[in-house]
C-alpha positions as CSV (number, residue, x, y, z in Angstrom):
1,M,0.0,0.0,0.0
2,K,1.4,3.4,-1.0
3,I,1.2,6.2,1.5
4,R,0.6,9.6,0.0
5,P,2.3,12.5,1.8
6,S,-0.2,14.9,3.4
7,L,-0.8,18.3,1.8
8,A,0.7,20.0,4.8
9,I,4.0,18.1,4.3
10,V,4.1,18.8,0.6
11,I,3.6,22.5,1.3
12,C,6.3,22.5,4.0
13,L,8.8,20.8,1.7
14,F,8.0,23.3,-1.1
15,M,8.4,26.3,1.3
16,A,11.7,24.9,2.6
17,Q,13.0,24.5,-1.0
18,F,11.8,28.0,-1.9
19,M,13.5,29.6,1.2
20,F,16.7,27.7,0.5
21,S,16.8,28.9,-3.1
22,Q,16.3,32.5,-1.8
23,E,19.1,32.2,0.6
24,E,21.3,30.9,-2.1
25,K,20.5,33.8,-4.5
26,D,23.7,35.6,-5.4
27,D,24.2,39.0,-3.8
28,K,24.8,40.6,-7.2
29,E,21.5,39.2,-8.5
30,I,19.7,40.8,-5.6
31,V,21.2,44.2,-6.5
32,K,20.4,43.7,-10.2
33,D,16.8,42.8,-9.6
34,A,16.3,45.9,-7.4
35,F,18.0,48.1,-10.0
36,V,15.9,46.7,-12.8
37,A,12.8,47.6,-10.8
38,Y,14.1,51.1,-10.1
39,D,15.1,51.5,-13.8
40,G,11.6,50.4,-14.8
41,Y,10.0,53.3,-13.0
42,V,12.5,55.7,-14.7
43,A,11.7,54.2,-18.2
44,K,8.0,54.8,-17.5
45,K,8.7,58.3,-16.2
46,D,7.2,57.3,-12.9
47,F,9.6,59.5,-11.0
48,E,7.5,59.4,-7.8
49,N,8.1,55.7,-7.4
50,A,11.7,56.0,-8.7
51,A,12.4,58.5,-5.9
52,N,11.4,55.8,-3.3
53,A,14.4,53.7,-4.6
54,I,16.9,56.5,-4.3
55,V,19.2,56.7,-1.3
56,P,17.2,58.8,1.2
57,S,20.2,61.0,2.1
58,F,20.2,62.2,-1.5
59,F,17.2,64.3,-0.7
60,E,19.1,66.2,2.0
61,S,21.0,67.9,-0.8
62,M,18.2,68.0,-3.3
63,P,14.7,68.1,-1.8
64,K,12.4,65.5,-3.3
65,D,9.9,68.1,-4.7
66,Q,12.9,69.8,-6.5
67,Y,14.0,66.5,-7.9
68,L,10.5,65.7,-9.2
69,K,10.1,69.2,-10.7
70,M,13.5,69.0,-12.5
71,M,12.8,65.5,-13.9
72,G,9.4,66.7,-15.0
73,E,10.8,69.7,-16.8
74,I,13.4,67.6,-18.6
75,Y,11.2,64.7,-19.6
76,E,7.9,66.5,-20.2
77,N,9.4,69.3,-22.3
78,P,6.9,70.1,-25.0
79,G,9.7,70.8,-27.4
80,M,11.2,67.3,-27.1
81,N,9.2,64.1,-26.7
82,I,11.6,61.7,-24.9
83,T,11.2,58.0,-24.8
84,I,13.5,56.2,-22.3
85,H,14.2,52.5,-23.0
86,P,15.0,50.0,-20.2
87,A,18.7,49.7,-19.2
88,E,20.8,47.2,-21.0
89,D,24.2,45.6,-20.5
90,I,23.8,45.9,-16.7
91,V,27.0,44.9,-14.8
92,I,27.1,44.8,-11.0
93,G,30.6,45.4,-9.6
94,D,31.9,43.7,-6.5
95,I,30.0,44.5,-3.3
96,Q,32.2,46.3,-0.8
97,E,31.6,46.8,2.9
98,V,32.6,50.2,4.3
99,G,31.8,50.8,7.9
100,E,28.3,49.4,8.5
101,M,27.1,49.8,4.9
102,Y,27.5,47.9,1.6
103,Y,28.2,49.5,-1.8
104,A,28.4,48.4,-5.4
105,T,29.0,50.2,-8.7
106,I,26.6,49.5,-11.5
107,T,27.5,50.1,-15.2
108,Y,24.9,50.0,-17.9
109,S,23.8,51.4,-21.2
110,C,20.5,53.1,-22.1
111,M,18.8,54.1,-25.3
112,K,16.8,57.3,-25.6
113,D,14.6,58.4,-28.5
114,I,14.2,62.2,-28.6
115,E,11.6,63.6,-31.0
116,Y,12.5,67.2,-31.6
117,H,9.7,69.8,-32.3
118,A,10.4,73.2,-33.8
119,K,8.9,76.1,-31.9
120,K,5.8,77.5,-33.4
121,G,6.4,80.9,-35.0
122,D,10.1,80.2,-35.7
123,S,11.1,80.8,-39.3
124,P,12.5,77.8,-41.2
125,E,16.0,79.3,-40.9
126,K,15.7,79.8,-37.2
127,S,14.4,76.3,-36.7
128,R,17.4,74.8,-38.6
129,T,19.8,76.9,-36.5
130,K,18.2,75.6,-33.3
131,L,18.2,72.0,-34.5
132,S,21.9,72.3,-35.5
133,T,22.7,73.6,-32.0
134,V,20.9,70.7,-30.4
135,K,22.8,68.3,-32.6
136,I,26.1,69.8,-31.6
137,F,25.1,69.7,-27.9
138,F,24.1,66.0,-28.0
139,K,27.2,65.0,-29.9
140,D,29.5,66.9,-27.5
141,T,27.6,65.4,-24.5
142,Y,27.3,61.8,-25.6
143,G,29.9,61.4,-28.3
144,A,29.1,61.7,-32.0
145,E,29.2,57.9,-32.5
146,N,26.4,57.5,-29.9
147,V,24.0,60.0,-31.6
148,M,21.9,59.2,-34.6
149,F,19.4,61.6,-36.2
150,N,16.5,60.6,-38.4
151,E,15.8,63.6,-40.6
152,E,12.4,62.3,-41.8
153,A,11.1,61.7,-38.3
154,S,13.1,64.6,-36.8
155,Q,14.1,62.2,-34.0
156,F,17.4,61.6,-32.2
157,E,18.5,58.1,-31.1
158,I,21.0,58.4,-28.3
159,K,22.9,55.7,-26.6
160,T,24.3,56.5,-23.2
161,S,26.9,54.7,-21.1
162,N,26.1,55.2,-17.4
163,E,27.4,54.5,-13.9
164,A,25.3,54.2,-10.9
165,Y,25.8,53.2,-7.2
166,A,23.9,50.8,-5.0
167,V,23.8,51.3,-1.2
168,S,22.5,48.9,1.5
169,S,22.7,48.3,5.2
170,N,22.0,44.5,4.9
171,K,22.8,43.4,1.3
172,I,19.0,42.7,0.8
173,N,17.3,46.1,0.6
174,W,19.2,48.3,-1.9
175,K,18.8,52.0,-2.8
176,F,20.5,53.7,-5.7
177,L,22.3,56.9,-6.8
178,A,21.6,57.0,-10.5
179,V,20.2,60.5,-11.1
180,D,21.4,61.8,-14.5
181,L,21.7,65.6,-13.8
182,D,24.6,68.0,-13.8
183,G,26.2,68.6,-10.4
184,M,25.5,65.1,-9.0
185,E,29.2,64.5,-8.4
186,R,29.3,66.7,-5.3
187,I,26.0,65.2,-3.9
188,Y,27.3,61.7,-4.4
189,G,30.6,62.7,-2.7
190,K,28.6,63.6,0.5
191,I,26.9,60.2,0.5
192,L,29.5,57.7,-0.6
193,P,32.7,57.1,1.5
194,E,35.9,58.7,0.3
195,E,37.6,55.3,-0.2
196,Y,34.7,54.3,-2.5
197,Y,34.0,57.6,-4.4
198,T,36.2,60.6,-5.0
199,V,34.6,63.9,-6.1
200,P,36.3,65.0,-9.4
201,I,38.4,68.1,-9.0
202,V,37.0,70.9,-11.3
203,E,39.5,73.4,-12.4
204,E,38.1,77.0,-12.5
């Protein structure tokens, strides 16, 4: 006579296997999963939820309402319709313990489609001049090889190479520094330890 295991035993065995697999999950995979979730909010321009995944002390230097306002002004600009694609080529660096915190560097690439709109009332010549200025700016900022322009659609395709930082107190719950705005170096320098991040020296 075969004895069937009770449902309770089956459930217990399944839960034990699930918990063991969670414990065995690589630390870098945990960081990557959390970063992908954060990046997903950014790609959807859901900056309110993205802010919840940013290192809290970041908002001591840039208040949250200021961050949300700036991101809105950049990505909801009526002159440029920006589409952010999910991050690619994500590489999590070695996790380092400094003091009572854990840190990891993240490198990744991202594609952005930027549809340029000429300002109403501008003459064709003025529109061409502005577009030429925008092209120069993007190529200087991201590198000419990373900027493509579709004349027919009046749309830029830009590939960016990025670096972000992950911070945690327990290697389970991770927050990020990945805000792509000018002047972030000094804010990051206040949050990350000196042995992990050095603020670049800017010559005046």
